N, C-alpha and C positions, 0 to 999 in steps of 0.2 A: 329663518331665524326668528325666535320668539322674543320680540322686542319688549313686550309687556312683562314677561317673566324676568328678563334681564334687569328691567327698571325696578321691579319689586325687590330684587335681590339688593339693589342699591339703596332702598328705602331704609333710613335709620329707624331704630326701635322707637324713638319718640315721635315718629310720623313725619311726613313731608319728604319730597324728593330734593336731591341736590340740584344745583344749577346745571351741572354737566348732564345729569339724567334728563332734565326737562328739555335742554337744548337738543338732545338726541331724539326725544319724543316728538318735538315740534319741527325738527329740521332747521333750527335757528342756531346761529353761532352763540356760544356762551357770552362773548363780549357784548353782543347785542342785548341780551337779557340784562346784563349788569348796567349797560348804558340806559336802557329804559327805566330801570329801577332808580338809578342815580339822577337822571335828568327829569323824568316825568312822574316818578312815584308809582310806576307800574311794577310793584315788587311784592315779595312775600309778606304775609301778615306776621309770620314768626321767624325768628333767627336763633340758631343754636349758639348759646354762649354770647348772644348779643351781636355776633358778627357774621357767622356762616348762614347763608340763605337756605331756608327749607320751604319748598313750594307745596301748598296744599291743592286739593282738587279745585277749590274756588279760585286760587291764584292762577292755576293753569288755564281755567276757563277764561279768565281775563286776558291772559296772554294769547289764547286762540283768537279772541275778539280783536286784540291789537294787531295780530298778524293779518287777519282778514281785511282790516281797514287800511293798513299800510300797503298791502298787496294790491288793493283797489286803486291806489294812487294818492290817498290822503297823507299829508305830511305827518310825521310821527307825533309832533306836539299836539296837533289837532286830533289825531286818532286817540292819543292818551286822554285828552279832555273828554272825548266821547265815551271811552271805556270807564273812566272814573265817575262820569255822570250816570252810567248805567243805561245809556241809550243803545238800542238794538243796532246791529251792524246793517247798513243799507245794502240793497242789492247792487247798487252802483253808487259809489261815493260821489258827492257833489264836487264840481271843479273848484278848487280854491281860487280866491280872488287874485292871488299872486302867482298863479300857475304858469304864467308866461316866463317867469324867471326860473333858472335852474334850481331845483330843490333836491335835497338828499345828497348822498355822496357821489353820485354820477351826474355829470353835466349834460342832461338831455335837451336843454334849451327849449325852444318853442316846439312842443311835440304833443301828441295826443296824451290824454290822461293816463291811458294804459302804459305808456312808456315809463312813467314814474313808478307805477306798481311793479312792472317787470324789472326795472333797475333795482328797486329795493329788495325784491325777492332774490335777485341774483347776488347782491352783496351779502345778504343773510345766508346764502347757500341753501335756500329753501326750495328743494327740488319739487315737492308736491305743489307748492304755489306756482312755480314756473310752469309745470304741466297744465295746471288749471287755467292760468292766465293765457298761455299760448293757445290752448283750445278755444277759449272764449273769444280772443281777437280774430282767430280764423273763422269762427262761426259768425261773428258779427260783421266783419268787413270783407271777408273773402280773401283769397290768398294774395293777389297782387298788392292790395292796399295794406293788408296786415304786414307783409314783408317791407314795403316801402315806408310805411308810416309808423310802425311799431318795432318790429324786430331789428331792422337795419339801423335805425337811430340808436337803439340801446346797445347793439353790438359795437357801433362806432364809439359810443361813449365809454364803454368798457375798454376798448383798445386805446383810446386817448388817455384814460386814467392809468392804464398799465404802463404806457410809455413815459409818463411823468412820475410814477411812483415805484420805479424799479420792478421787482417781481411780486410786489404785494398783491396785485389783483390778477395774477395769472390763473389762480384757481377759480376766480369768478368768471373769467373769460372761457375757460375750459368747460365749466359746468353749464354756463349759458349756451355755448355753442353746441354742446351735446344735446341739450333739450330742444333747441331750435331745430337741429337736424332731425331729431325724432319726430317733432311735430310736422315737419315738412314731409317726411316719409310716410306719415300716417294719413296724408290727404288722399282720399279715394279717387279713383279714376271716374270721370264723368260718363264716359261711354267708350266702347271699344273703337280703336282706330279703323277708319274706312279702308277697305281693300285697295292696294296700290298706292297708298299714301307713303311717300318717302320719309324715312326717319331723320331726326336731328341727332347728330352725334355730338355729345358734350364732353369736353375734357379740359383739364388744366394743362398749361404749358409745362414742359419739362422743368423740374425744380420748384414748381408752384404747388403749395399745400393748402391754399385757401379755397374751400369748395362750397361754402354755404350759398353764395349767390347762384352758382350753377345748380345746387340742389333746389333752390327756390324756382329757378327756370324749369328744371325737370318736372317738379311737382305741378307747376302751372300748365305745362304742355300736356302732361298726363291727364290732368283734370279736364282739359278741353278735348281729349280724345285724339291727341297727336302722338305718334310713336316716337320714343326717345331711346337712345342708347347712352347711358351715363357711365363714363369711365373714371371720373373722379380726379384725385390729386396726382400731380407729378407723373404724367404719362410720358415715358420715353419717346423720343421722336420716331424711332423705327417702329415701335409698337403701335403708335398712333397711325402711321402710314399704312401698316398692315391691316389695322382695324377698318380704315376707310376703304381699302380695296376689297376686303371681305364682306362688308355690309352694304356698300354702295349707297351711302346716305344722301338725302337731298341737300343737307347742309351740315357743316362742321362749325361748332362754336368753340373757339380757343380762348380760355380765360387766363388773364395775367393780372395779378394784384400789384406787381411792381415792374418798373422798367427793366430790371435785371432779368426777369423771366420772360418778358415779351420778345419773341423771336420772329422778326420779319422773314428770315430765311426759311423757317419752318412753314410759315404761311405760304410762301412761294412754292415749296415742295408739295404741300397739300393741294394747292390750287392746280398743280400740274397733273394730279392723279386722274386717270381715266379708266373706265371699265365698260363692258358691253361689247356687242358684236361690231365688226368693221362696218362703217357707214352709219352706225347709230350709237356711237360711243357717247358716254355721259361723264360729266365732272360735277363735283359738289360745289355748292356756293359756300365759300369760306367766310366766316364772320369772326370778328375779334371783339372781345368784351373785357371790361375791367379797367381800373385806373392805370394799369401799366401801359395801356395803349394810348393814353391821353396825348394828343398832339403829334401822333406818329401812326397814321393809318397806312398800312402796307398796300402797295398796288394790288388791285384785284380783290381786295377784301372789303366786306361791309362792316362798318363799326356800329355796334349795338350800344345805345346810350343808357339803357336801363331795362328793368324787367318788362315794363309795358311795351317798349320799343322792340325788345327781343321777341316777345310773344307775337306782336303784330307782324314783324318781318318774317319770322319762321312759319307763321300760319298761312302766309301767301305763297310759300314755295312748294 
């Protein structure tokens, strides 16, 4: 699709792009552009008929500067002051003095500076900024820390916001989840698995659709050269049992986000599966993970309390 050509067609004869055209160009919601104009004075130099905004090249350059600053974690008001003062965008925005308080539309609380930038990019539906920020945090902190300290807190903040605002933020959650998933799948393997090392089979419990935590685990194990079989969301019990028999994994990780999907009966069935020749038969180590298992560890299963614990446990099997 020729986005530039489409935008030129929307350019009025008297020059300048409409707010909708600029929003599509920058990947920012039109309401965000209007808010920046109204609250902080980051607006067009000219208006058609005194009311309709018409954005020039210089106006759009200021908006790009504003997007870069807010994506790095700077609060919008402070970013606007920087843009209006003509200061160059920093490689890494300084941490604001009030950064320990929740800022912006998503309550990320006490979190790394990058959480605020990622949250603001998600609310703006700014897909390019999401990809850039996720790549940067993975490069800077490595996968486990990037997941625990940046990605997961923002995902939780979006979930809490959605729960309290009806369906207003569902598009934010879907876009953010898609880009987090893409970033995790883009993590390269550190080395090939050693011969004879048993695989870890990762699956969500039947009826469970939340996969991102398992995707983070799969990416981390792959990065460390450990073999993984990732089956993803809502795996039927019979299909999961067949997969265990066919692959003979060293471990099975069963994820449940809620108590409704956590099934102790399925854990018992997986724990009873055996394979191999008579006299040397083997069974998988069954592990449970996710908030659905809180306070209810099934007999014979190991409970994985987080990404670091899961990687450490599976790495020893």
